[in-house]
C-alpha positions in Angstrom: 5.5 -28.3 13.3 3.0 -27.0 15.1 -0.6 -25.6 12.7 0.1 -22.1 13.4 3.6 -22.4 11.8 2.8 -24.2 9.1 0.3 -21.5 8.6 2.8 -18.6 9.1 5.3 -20.3 6.4 2.7 -20.9 3.7 2.1 -16.7 4.5 5.6 -16.0 4.2 5.6 -17.8 0.4 2.4 -15.6 -0.4 3.8 -12.5 0.5 7.4 -13.4 -1.4 5.5 -13.7 -4.5 3.0 -10.8 -3.8 6.4 -8.8 -3.5 7.2 -9.4 -7.1 3.8 -7.1 -8.4 5.2 -3.6 -6.9 7.6 -3.0 -9.6 4.2 -1.8 -12.0 3.1 0.3 -8.8 3.6 4.4 -8.8 6.0 5.7 -6.4 4.4 6.6 -2.9 1.9 4.0 -3.3 1.2 2.6 0.0 1.6 -1.1 -0.9 4.8 -0.5 -1.8 5.6 0.1 1.9 3.0 -3.1 3.0 4.3 -5.0 0.6 8.2 -4.4 2.2 6.5 -5.5 5.5 5.2 -8.3 4.5 8.2 -9.3 2.7 10.5 -8.8 5.9 8.7 -10.7 7.8 8.4 -13.8 5.5 13.0 -13.5 6.0 12.2 -13.5 9.6 9.6 -16.5 10.2 12.3 -18.2 7.9 15.2 -17.1 10.7 17.2 -15.4 7.9 17.7 -12.3 9.3 20.2 -10.9 7.1 17.7 -9.1 4.9 15.1 -8.5 7.4 16.3 -4.7 9.1 17.0 -3.3 5.7 13.4 -4.2 4.7 11.4 -3.3 7.4 13.8 0.4 7.1 12.4 0.7 3.3 9.0 0.0 4.2 9.5 2.8 6.9 10.1 5.1 4.0 7.8 4.1 2.1 5.2 4.9 4.5 6.7 8.6 4.7 6.0 8.8 1.0 2.9 7.4 1.1 2.2 10.6 3.2 2.6 12.7 0.0 1.2 10.3 -2.3 -2.0 10.9 -0.4 -2.4 14.9 -1.2 -2.4 13.9 -4.9 -4.3 11.0 -4.6 -7.7 10.9 -6.1 -10.4 11.0 -4.2 -13.5 9.1 -5.7 -17.0 10.9 -5.5 -19.8 8.6 -3.3 -23.2 8.1 -4.6 -25.2 9.4 -2.0 -28.9 8.8 -0.5 -30.3 12.3 -0.5 -30.0 14.6 -3.0 -29.5 17.3 0.3 -26.2 15.6 1.2 -25.4 15.4 -2.6 -25.7 19.2 -3.0 -23.6 20.1 0.6 -21.1 17.7 -1.1 -20.1 19.2 -3.9 -20.8 22.8 -2.4 -18.1 22.0 0.3 -16.2 19.4 -2.5 -12.4 21.0 -0.8 -13.7 20.6 2.9 -14.6 17.0 2.2 -11.6 16.3 0.1 -9.2 17.7 3.4 -11.5 15.9 5.6 -10.6 12.3 3.6 -6.8 12.8 3.4 -6.5 13.6 7.1 -8.3 10.5 7.9 -5.6 8.9 4.9 -3.0 10.0 6.3 -3.7 8.6 9.8 -4.5 5.1 8.5 -0.8 5.5 7.1 0.5 6.6 10.4 -0.9 3.3 11.7 0.8 1.1 9.1 3.9 2.7 9.9 3.0 2.2 13.7 2.7 -1.6 12.8 6.5 -2.0 10.8 8.3 -0.2 14.0 6.4 -2.6 16.1 8.3 -5.5 13.6 11.3 -4.1 13.9 11.2 -3.7 17.5 10.3 -7.4 16.9 13.6 -7.9 15.2 15.9 -6.5 17.4 13.7 -8.1 20.4 14.0 -11.9 18.9 17.9 -10.8 18.4 18.3 -9.7 22.2 18.9 -6.1 21.6 16.4 -4.9 24.4 17.6 -1.2 24.6 16.9 -1.0 20.8 13.3 -2.7 20.8 12.0 -1.0 24.1 12.8 2.2 21.8 11.0 1.3 18.9 8.1 -0.3 20.7 7.4 2.8 22.9 7.3 4.8 19.3 5.3 2.2 17.6 2.7 2.9 20.2 3.2 6.9 20.1 2.5 6.5 16.7 -0.4 4.2 17.3 -2.2 6.5 19.6 -1.2 10.3 18.4 -3.1 9.8 15.2 -5.4 6.6 16.0 -6.8 7.8 19.8 -9.3 4.8 19.5 -7.3 1.9 21.3 -7.7 -1.6 19.6 -6.1 -4.9 18.3 -3.1 -3.3 16.8 -2.5 -1.2 19.9 -3.0 -4.4 22.4 0.2 -6.6 20.4 2.3 -3.8 20.9 1.7 -3.5 24.4 1.7 -7.2 24.9 5.4 -6.9 22.5 6.7 -3.9 25.0 5.5 -5.9 28.0 7.2 -9.3 27.1 10.6 -8.1 27.2 10.7 -8.2 31.0 8.8 -11.4 31.2 10.0 -14.6 32.3 7.1 -16.7 31.8 5.4 -19.0 29.4 2.5 -17.0 27.9 -1.0 -18.4 28.0 -2.8 -19.4 25.0 -5.4 -16.8 25.2 -2.4 -14.7 23.5 -2.0 -16.0 20.5 -5.8 -16.4 19.9 -5.9 -12.3 20.6 -3.1 -11.7 18.2 -4.8 -12.6 15.3 -7.8 -10.8 15.8 -6.2 -8.0 14.3 -6.7 -10.0 11.3 -10.3 -9.6 10.8 -11.1 -6.9 8.4 -8.5 -8.1 6.3 -10.7 -11.8 5.6 -13.6 -9.1 5.0 -11.3 -7.0 2.6 -13.4 -8.1 -0.3 -17.1 -7.4 0.9 -15.3 -4.3 2.2 -14.0 -3.5 -1.1 -17.7 -3.7 -3.2 -19.3 -2.0 -0.1 -17.3 0.9 -0.4 -15.8 1.2 -3.9 -12.8 0.7 -3.5 -12.6 -1.6 -7.3 -13.9 -0.4 -10.5 -15.1 -2.3 -13.4 -13.7 -2.4 -17.0 -10.8 -3.6 -16.4 -11.2 -4.5 -12.6 -8.8 -2.2 -10.6 -8.5 -0.2 -7.4 -9.3 3.2 -6.9 -6.6 5.5 -5.4 -8.9 4.9 -1.8 -8.4 0.8 -2.2 -5.1 1.0 -3.1 -4.6 2.8 0.1 -6.6 0.1 2.2 -5.3 -2.8 1.0 -1.8 -1.4 2.1 -3.5 -1.2 5.6 -5.6 -4.1 5.5 -3.5 -6.8 4.2 -0.2 -5.4 6.0 0.6 -7.9 9.2 1.8 -7.2 12.6 4.3 -9.4 14.1 2.8 -10.7 18.1 6.2 -11.8 19.5 4.5 -14.0 22.2 2.6 -15.5 19.3 5.9 -16.1 17.2 8.2 -16.9 19.4 6.0 -19.5 20.9 5.4 -21.5 17.8 7.4 -24.2 16.8 9.4 -22.9 14.0 
């Protein structure tokens, strides 16, 4: 078995275990959507297609519920290096909160775009080409409308869309690029400590931390990568 395939299989095992924890999460918690997305990939990797589509659809509903969750999430006040900035933030607290919520809503739309891509990949791999093309385009639109900066996620969606009409073997650099979007997730703990996403006594995620772990630890499928692995 290809080393990449071994890694994917190990990931699938972890995603199944992690999914068992979502029952204690609040309704609308974006970690529910992220976990359902990853669980669907676990079934997809094992080529157990029976439940995959339903799991992706549930994940999409979860991202939508997350938009309502963001409206009531608790926003922590950040420590500031300047007393002036702290006073300005206190004076304009509602404006700061509204700006933060808009940013979080954009991230949730990015998560939804990832799940749309993964559902499109399922259709792609099961020869539902028309449905795959429609959802890849919807995923790219969702990503571009709310997160204008292009990055690895948009690159993977474009690769998937273009591969619908490709008949040639995909070059190795695509396999490398497909892992680029995981760099942020590998740095999650340092980011969590720096941004205060986890608080002590006892250690638990803040609402911002719950959202960021949902976004950074969800997986996006590169069809060219998955199909080229010796599964």
